[in-house]
C-alpha positions, 0 to 999 in steps of 0.5 A: 530166205533159205531157212531149213534148206540144207541142200543147194539144188544148183539150179537143176532137177534132182536127176541132173544134180545127182549125175553132176555130183557123181561126175565131179566126185569121180573126176576129183578122185581120179585127178586129185584136184579139179577147178569148178564154181564155189557152189559146186565145190561146196556141194561136192565136198559134202557129197564126196567126204562120206564116200571117202570115209566109207572107203576106209572099210574095204569090203564088198558092201562098201564098194557097192555102196560107193559104186552106187554113188559114183557110177564109175568103176575106175574111180571106185578102184582108185578110191579104194586102192590109193586114196583110202590107205593115205587117209586111213588115219585122218578123222575127216576133212579129206578135201580142201576148197580154195577160192581162185578168182572169177571166171572170165565169161560170166564172172562166176566165183571159181574154186579149186577143190583138192584131196588134202593128202595128195597136195605135195606142195602143202605137205612139203611146207608143213614139214618145213614149218615143223622143223622151224618150230624147234627153235626157241626164243629163250636161247637168245636170252640165255646167250645174253645172260652170261655176257652180262654176268662176266663184266660183273665178275671182273669188276670185283677183281679190279677192286 
């Protein structure tokens, strides 16, 4: 049982695990989406989301703190220049983990982790859904109601 064990050690010593997560986070920030195992994706999500929150405040201190985690100046520059302005109004939940199947060699469960605001396909489908919401079901009933009343009005005229 794993009671009160909040960190997934990923089968590595702490130094190796920190380096792995730093490299995965840098790759995610630079490429906006990466494919990895589900366990690594979940660990990466809890690693990178506080860094994205930290990047909303563009100060020297924030940049240094983020650099101490990522250890890649290109990823830090990308995070503060392009990612932070896009997620400025989002209160959290910057990443999405999608299960994509199993790896061929060892049948490990794979996942695609991506930054939410950089997926053009999902953003396009969300705008289409909003346009669809404007249609109302009550229109059909209103259109049928006058048709039902019209024969009733004609009947008294015939008498």
